[in-house]
C-alpha positions as CSV (number, residue, x, y, z in Angstrom):
1,X,-11.2,27.3,-19.3
2,X,-9.3,29.2,-16.5
3,X,-6.2,27.4,-15.2
4,X,-7.7,27.5,-11.6
5,X,-10.8,25.8,-12.8
6,X,-8.9,23.1,-14.6
7,X,-6.9,22.5,-11.5
8,X,-10.0,21.9,-9.5
9,X,-11.4,19.5,-12.1
10,X,-8.2,17.5,-12.5
11,X,-7.8,14.3,-10.6
12,X,-5.3,14.8,-7.9
13,X,-2.3,12.6,-8.1
14,X,-2.2,12.2,-4.3
15,X,-5.2,9.7,-4.6
16,X,-2.9,7.3,-6.5
17,X,-0.7,7.5,-3.5
18,X,-3.6,6.7,-1.3
19,X,-4.5,3.7,-3.6
20,X,-1.1,2.2,-3.3
21,X,-1.2,2.7,0.5
22,X,-4.6,0.8,0.4
23,X,-3.0,-2.2,-1.3
24,X,0.0,-2.0,1.1
25,X,-2.3,-2.0,4.2
26,X,-4.2,-4.9,2.6
27,X,-1.0,-7.0,2.2
28,X,0.6,-6.0,5.5
29,X,-2.4,-7.5,7.3
30,X,-0.9,-11.0,6.6
31,X,1.8,-10.2,9.2
32,X,-0.5,-8.7,11.9
33,X,-1.2,-10.4,15.2
34,X,-4.8,-10.9,14.3
35,X,-3.8,-13.1,11.4
36,X,-1.1,-15.0,13.3
37,X,-3.8,-15.6,16.0
38,X,-5.5,-18.0,13.7
39,X,-2.4,-20.2,13.7
40,X,-1.5,-20.1,17.4
41,X,-3.1,-23.5,18.2
42,X,-1.9,-25.5,15.1
43,X,1.6,-24.0,15.1
44,X,2.2,-24.5,18.9
45,X,0.9,-28.1,18.6
46,X,3.0,-28.9,15.5
47,X,6.2,-27.3,16.8
48,X,5.7,-28.4,20.4
49,X,6.0,-25.0,22.1
50,X,3.9,-23.2,24.7
51,X,1.7,-20.2,23.9
52,X,3.9,-18.0,26.0
53,X,7.0,-19.1,24.1
54,X,5.2,-18.7,20.7
55,X,4.2,-15.2,21.8
56,X,7.9,-14.3,21.9
57,X,7.9,-14.7,18.1
58,X,5.6,-11.6,17.9
59,X,7.6,-9.7,20.5
60,X,10.7,-10.1,18.4
61,X,9.0,-8.9,15.3
62,X,7.7,-5.9,17.1
63,X,11.1,-5.0,18.5
64,X,12.8,-5.5,15.1
65,X,10.3,-3.2,13.5
66,X,10.8,-0.6,16.2
67,X,14.6,-0.6,15.9
68,X,14.3,-0.3,12.1
69,X,11.9,2.6,12.2
70,X,14.4,5.4,13.0
71,X,16.6,4.2,10.2
72,X,13.7,3.9,7.6
73,X,12.1,7.2,8.6
74,X,14.9,9.5,7.3
75,X,15.0,7.4,4.1
76,X,11.3,8.2,3.5
77,X,12.1,11.9,4.1
78,X,14.9,11.9,1.6
79,X,13.6,9.6,-1.0
80,X,10.1,8.2,-1.2
81,X,8.2,4.9,-0.6
82,X,8.7,3.9,-4.1
83,X,11.6,1.6,-4.0
84,X,11.4,1.1,-0.2
85,X,8.0,-0.5,-0.6
86,X,8.9,-2.5,-3.7
87,X,12.0,-4.0,-2.1
88,X,10.0,-4.6,1.2
89,X,7.3,-6.5,-0.7
90,X,9.9,-8.6,-2.5
91,X,11.4,-9.7,0.8
92,X,8.2,-10.2,2.7
93,X,6.6,-12.2,-0.2
94,X,9.7,-14.4,-0.3
95,X,9.5,-14.8,3.5
96,X,5.9,-16.0,3.4
97,X,6.8,-18.6,0.7
98,X,9.7,-19.9,2.7
99,X,7.5,-20.2,5.9
100,X,5.6,-22.9,4.1
101,X,8.7,-25.0,4.2
102,X,9.7,-24.6,7.8
103,X,10.1,-27.9,9.7
104,X,11.1,-26.5,13.2
105,X,10.0,-23.6,15.3
106,X,13.4,-21.9,15.1
107,X,13.2,-22.0,11.3
108,X,9.8,-20.4,11.4
109,X,11.0,-17.8,13.9
110,X,14.0,-16.8,11.9
111,X,12.1,-16.4,8.7
112,X,9.5,-14.2,10.4
113,X,12.1,-12.1,12.1
114,X,14.3,-11.6,9.0
115,X,12.5,-11.6,5.6
116,X,8.9,-11.1,6.7
117,X,9.5,-8.5,9.5
118,X,12.2,-6.5,7.7
119,X,10.3,-6.5,4.4
120,X,7.2,-5.4,6.2
121,X,8.9,-2.5,7.9
122,X,9.9,-1.2,4.5
123,X,6.5,-1.4,2.9
124,X,3.9,-1.0,5.6
125,X,2.1,1.7,7.7
126,X,4.9,4.1,8.6
127,X,6.2,4.5,5.1
128,X,2.6,4.7,3.7
129,X,1.3,7.3,6.2
130,X,4.3,9.5,6.1
131,X,4.0,9.8,2.3
132,X,0.3,10.3,2.5
133,X,0.7,13.1,5.1
134,X,3.0,15.0,2.7
135,X,0.4,14.9,-0.1
136,X,-2.5,16.0,2.0
137,X,-3.2,18.8,4.7
138,X,-6.9,19.7,4.4
139,X,-8.0,16.1,3.6
140,X,-5.3,14.3,5.6
141,X,-7.8,12.6,7.9
142,X,-9.9,11.1,5.1
143,X,-6.8,10.2,2.9
144,X,-5.2,8.2,5.8
145,X,-8.5,6.7,6.6
146,X,-9.1,5.6,3.0
147,X,-5.7,3.9,2.8
148,X,-6.3,2.3,6.2
149,X,-9.5,0.7,4.8
150,X,-7.2,-1.8,3.2
151,X,-6.2,-3.1,6.6
152,X,-9.8,-3.0,7.7
153,X,-11.1,-4.9,4.8
154,X,-8.3,-7.5,5.1
155,X,-9.1,-7.9,8.9
156,X,-12.7,-8.7,8.0
157,X,-11.9,-11.3,5.5
158,X,-8.3,-12.7,6.3
159,X,-9.2,-14.4,9.6
160,X,-12.0,-16.3,7.9
161,X,-9.9,-16.9,4.8
162,X,-6.9,-18.1,6.8
163,X,-9.1,-20.4,8.9
164,X,-10.8,-21.8,5.8
165,X,-7.5,-22.3,4.0
166,X,-6.0,-24.0,7.0
167,X,-8.9,-26.4,7.1
168,X,-8.8,-27.2,3.3
169,X,-5.1,-27.0,2.6
170,X,-3.1,-26.7,5.8
171,X,-1.2,-23.9,7.4
172,X,1.9,-24.3,5.1
173,X,-0.1,-23.7,1.9
174,X,-1.9,-20.8,3.5
175,X,1.4,-19.0,4.0
176,X,2.5,-19.7,0.5
177,X,-0.7,-18.1,-0.9
178,X,-0.1,-15.0,1.3
179,X,3.4,-14.7,-0.2
180,X,2.1,-14.8,-3.8
181,X,-0.5,-12.1,-3.0
182,X,2.1,-9.9,-1.4
183,X,4.3,-10.0,-4.5
184,X,1.4,-9.4,-6.9
185,X,-0.3,-6.6,-5.1
186,X,2.5,-4.3,-4.0
187,X,5.7,-4.5,-6.0
188,X,4.3,-3.2,-9.4
189,X,2.0,-0.4,-8.0
190,X,4.6,0.9,-5.7
191,X,7.2,1.3,-8.6
192,X,4.7,2.8,-11.0
193,X,2.8,5.2,-8.7
194,X,4.6,6.1,-5.5
195,X,6.2,9.6,-5.4
196,X,7.8,11.5,-2.5
197,X,5.8,14.8,-2.5
198,X,3.4,16.9,-4.5
199,X,6.0,19.7,-4.8
200,X,8.3,17.4,-6.7
201,X,5.6,17.0,-9.3
202,X,4.8,20.7,-9.5
203,X,1.7,20.3,-7.3
204,X,0.4,21.5,-4.0
205,X,-1.0,19.4,-1.0
206,X,-4.6,18.4,-1.6
207,X,-4.3,19.4,-5.2
208,X,-4.9,23.1,-4.2
209,X,-3.9,26.0,-6.4
210,X,-0.5,27.3,-5.6
211,X,-1.8,30.5,-4.1
212,X,-3.6,28.6,-1.3
213,X,-0.3,27.8,0.5
214,X,2.7,29.6,-1.0
215,X,4.7,27.9,1.6
216,X,3.4,30.2,4.2
217,X,0.5,29.5,6.6
218,X,-1.1,32.8,6.1
219,X,-4.7,33.7,7.2
220,X,-5.6,34.4,3.6
221,X,-5.4,30.8,2.7
222,X,-8.8,30.0,4.1
223,X,-7.6,27.2,6.4
224,X,-9.4,26.2,9.5
225,X,-7.6,26.2,12.8
226,X,-6.5,22.7,12.6
227,X,-5.2,23.2,9.1
228,X,-3.3,26.3,10.1
229,X,-1.7,24.1,12.8
230,X,-0.7,21.5,10.2
231,X,0.8,24.0,7.8
232,X,2.6,25.9,10.6
233,X,4.2,22.7,11.7
234,X,6.0,22.3,8.4
235,X,9.5,23.1,9.8
236,X,12.6,21.0,10.0
237,X,13.1,19.1,13.2
238,X,16.3,17.4,14.3
239,X,16.2,14.3,16.4
240,X,17.5,16.2,19.4
241,X,14.9,18.8,19.0
242,X,12.1,16.2,18.8
243,X,13.3,14.4,21.8
244,X,13.2,17.5,23.9
245,X,9.5,18.2,23.3
246,X,7.0,17.1,25.8
247,X,4.5,16.3,22.9
248,X,6.7,13.6,21.5
249,X,6.9,11.7,24.7
250,X,3.2,12.1,25.6
251,X,2.0,10.9,22.2
252,X,4.5,8.0,22.0
253,X,3.8,6.8,25.6
254,X,0.0,7.2,25.2
255,X,-0.2,5.0,22.2
256,X,2.5,2.7,23.5
257,X,0.5,1.9,26.7
258,X,-2.6,1.2,24.7
259,X,-0.7,-0.9,22.2
260,X,0.5,-3.3,24.8
261,X,-3.1,-4.5,25.1
262,X,-4.1,-4.1,21.4
263,X,-1.2,-6.2,20.1
264,X,-1.6,-8.7,22.9
265,X,-5.3,-9.1,22.4
266,X,-5.0,-9.4,18.6
267,X,-2.7,-12.4,19.0
268,X,-4.7,-14.2,21.7
269,X,-8.4,-13.3,21.0
270,X,-8.8,-16.4,18.8
271,X,-7.5,-18.6,21.6
272,X,-9.6,-16.7,24.2
273,X,-12.9,-17.3,22.4
274,X,-11.9,-21.0,21.9
275,X,-11.0,-21.4,25.5
276,X,-14.3,-20.2,26.8
277,X,-16.0,-23.0,24.9
278,X,-16.7,-21.9,21.3
279,X,-15.7,-23.5,18.0
280,X,-13.0,-22.2,15.7
281,X,-15.4,-20.5,13.3
282,X,-17.0,-18.6,16.2
283,X,-13.6,-17.4,17.2
284,X,-12.8,-16.5,13.6
285,X,-16.1,-14.6,13.5
286,X,-15.0,-12.6,16.5
287,X,-11.9,-11.5,14.6
288,X,-14.0,-10.5,11.7
289,X,-16.5,-8.6,13.9
290,X,-13.6,-6.6,15.3
291,X,-12.3,-6.0,11.7
292,X,-15.7,-5.2,10.3
293,X,-16.5,-2.5,12.9
294,X,-12.9,-1.2,12.6
295,X,-13.4,-1.0,8.9
296,X,-16.8,0.6,9.0
297,X,-15.8,3.3,11.5
298,X,-12.4,4.2,10.0
299,X,-13.7,6.9,7.7
300,X,-15.9,8.4,10.5
301,X,-12.7,8.8,12.6
302,X,-10.9,10.3,9.7
303,X,-13.7,12.9,9.1
304,X,-14.0,13.6,12.8
305,X,-10.3,14.4,13.0
306,X,-10.7,17.1,10.5
307,X,-13.4,18.8,12.5
308,X,-12.5,18.5,16.2
309,X,-9.4,18.6,18.3
310,X,-7.6,15.4,17.6
311,X,-6.8,14.8,21.3
312,X,-10.5,14.8,22.2
313,X,-11.2,12.4,19.3
314,X,-8.4,10.1,20.6
315,X,-9.7,10.2,24.1
316,X,-13.2,9.1,22.8
317,X,-11.6,6.4,20.8
318,X,-9.9,4.9,24.0
319,X,-13.1,5.2,26.1
320,X,-15.2,3.3,23.4
321,X,-12.6,0.5,23.4
322,X,-12.8,0.4,27.2
323,X,-16.6,0.1,27.1
324,X,-16.4,-2.8,24.7
325,X,-13.9,-4.8,26.6
326,X,-15.7,-4.2,29.9
327,X,-18.7,-6.0,28.3
328,X,-16.5,-8.9,27.1
329,X,-15.0,-9.3,30.6
330,X,-18.5,-9.2,32.3
331,X,-19.9,-12.2,30.6
332,X,-19.0,-15.2,28.4
333,X,-22.3,-15.4,26.6
334,X,-21.6,-15.5,22.8
335,X,-24.1,-12.7,21.9
336,X,-22.6,-10.5,24.6
337,X,-19.0,-11.4,23.5
338,X,-19.9,-10.5,20.0
339,X,-21.4,-7.2,21.1
340,X,-18.5,-6.3,23.2
341,X,-16.0,-6.9,20.5
342,X,-18.2,-5.0,18.1
343,X,-18.0,-1.9,20.3
344,X,-14.3,-2.4,20.8
345,X,-13.8,-2.5,17.0
346,X,-15.6,0.8,16.6
347,X,-13.1,2.4,18.9
348,X,-10.2,0.5,17.3
349,X,-11.1,1.9,14.0
350,X,-9.6,5.3,14.9
351,X,-6.3,4.0,16.3
352,X,-4.2,4.1,13.1
353,X,-5.8,7.2,11.7
354,X,-5.7,9.4,14.8
355,X,-2.2,8.4,15.7
356,X,-0.8,9.3,12.3
357,X,-2.8,12.6,12.2
358,X,-1.6,13.9,15.5
359,X,2.1,13.2,14.5
360,X,1.6,14.9,11.2
361,X,-0.3,17.9,12.7
362,X,2.1,18.4,15.5
363,X,5.5,18.0,13.7
364,X,4.7,18.8,10.0
365,X,5.6,17.2,6.7
366,X,9.2,17.9,6.2
367,X,10.8,15.9,8.9
368,X,7.8,13.6,9.5
369,X,9.7,10.4,8.6
370,X,12.4,11.2,11.2
371,X,9.9,12.1,13.9
372,X,7.6,9.2,13.1
373,X,10.5,6.8,13.1
374,X,11.5,7.8,16.6
375,X,7.9,7.7,17.8
376,X,7.5,4.2,16.3
377,X,10.5,3.0,18.1
378,X,9.1,4.0,21.5
379,X,5.6,2.8,20.7
380,X,6.9,-0.6,19.4
381,X,8.9,-1.3,22.6
382,X,5.6,-1.0,24.5
383,X,3.8,-3.1,21.9
384,X,6.4,-5.8,22.1
385,X,5.4,-6.5,25.7
386,X,1.8,-7.3,24.7
387,X,2.0,-10.8,23.3
388,X,4.1,-12.3,26.1
389,X,2.2,-10.4,28.6
390,X,-1.1,-12.1,27.6
391,X,0.7,-15.4,26.8
392,X,2.6,-15.8,30.1
393,X,-0.3,-14.6,32.3
394,X,-2.3,-17.2,30.6
395,X,0.4,-19.9,31.3
396,X,0.3,-18.7,34.9
397,X,-3.4,-18.3,35.6
398,X,-4.9,-20.6,32.8
399,X,-7.1,-17.7,31.9
400,X,-7.1,-14.4,30.0
401,X,-9.3,-12.6,32.6
402,X,-6.4,-10.8,34.2
403,X,-4.7,-9.6,31.0
404,X,-8.0,-8.3,29.6
405,X,-8.8,-6.4,32.9
406,X,-5.4,-4.8,32.9
407,X,-5.8,-3.8,29.2
408,X,-9.0,-1.9,30.1
409,X,-7.1,0.0,32.8
410,X,-4.4,0.8,30.2
411,X,-7.0,2.2,27.8
412,X,-8.4,4.5,30.5
413,X,-4.9,5.8,31.4
414,X,-4.2,6.5,27.7
415,X,-7.6,8.3,27.3
416,X,-6.6,11.0,29.8
417,X,-2.9,11.0,29.1
418,X,-3.4,12.2,25.5
419,X,-5.2,15.3,26.7
420,X,-1.9,16.5,28.1
421,X,-0.2,16.7,24.8
422,X,0.2,20.2,23.4
423,X,1.6,21.2,19.9
424,X,5.3,21.8,20.1
425,X,6.6,25.3,19.2
426,X,9.3,25.8,16.7
427,X,9.7,28.7,14.3
428,X,10.5,28.1,10.7
429,X,14.0,29.3,9.7
């Protein structure tokens, strides 16, 4: 059998990387705002703090993650996610276990800000997507989308699981279970399977024959226009060069503006549904609806990104989210609320995928950790404002209507802002 034919039939190792990424996304959902949302009411009541003050917990986590990103990014470029993810999972898993023993709010806060947040920064999305982006070019959209399904699946089930465990066992035992799952699902697979790049294993991105790339984005490779862009971007970028590009700031600010609302809503949506008169399971169902539609649409956004300009796909994503939230704002009927969050979730399904693809396509694989770390820092500073923005506006107005309305306006701004981003130009040396 010819070597090329064997290469085509062999299982590409990059899909093992995607599988570990899937597990990481699954576990990292334990630390998301949507999961913490289930615990807003019981924790604020037990610890005797306001929702606005409790929201600062999530703000601190986001800022810490943002500050760590420029430090972690170069580590991913130089090494791999192998030991970073394993150590991160050990820290986060221990943190969740310790949360179950917290007696005061400050103890809960410090544990979240230290072990859980720092551990999560080393094992979650940025490390995963940077590594996957090195292993794939042609199939980058679907690879990132498949890994992101872990988060989508978790978002469908975790709110209902967390609400059920809270009812049956209490919130302390729920966090302990999350800690055990974190240790079991990430540490071993990361050590065994994670590798830095296909080239280090004598392979090529996507499992293609060596002749398809040869390190040169030539026309004979049979790549599409978007694939040419991705290969051509594989040059080394310094921090100073990245910060001087218009594309960097437009991408970071676009997703940052949108994330103010996304992160804030994720934390407060459970309380919002409860406040308009519906029981806890109905509120948990809303979280699951968002997660289910996000899950079911993720692969579609991944395939779409391989076929159309990623900027146009991103604009469509933001506008779909706007449509869904507009419906939620317009009525408090349960069916309409479900429908609005369903539409919102469809748009949200593209958020993680499209953001990672545009970074990788515009700045390439070689310095992606460095670039992504800087971008994550900017985006997270915007995101950090989301939880207290929703929380303190609620404390002031006793309603979430104003914060939801401003979120829709932010989505519209982001939808048109992303169209201004153009691929940066830098010649390979």
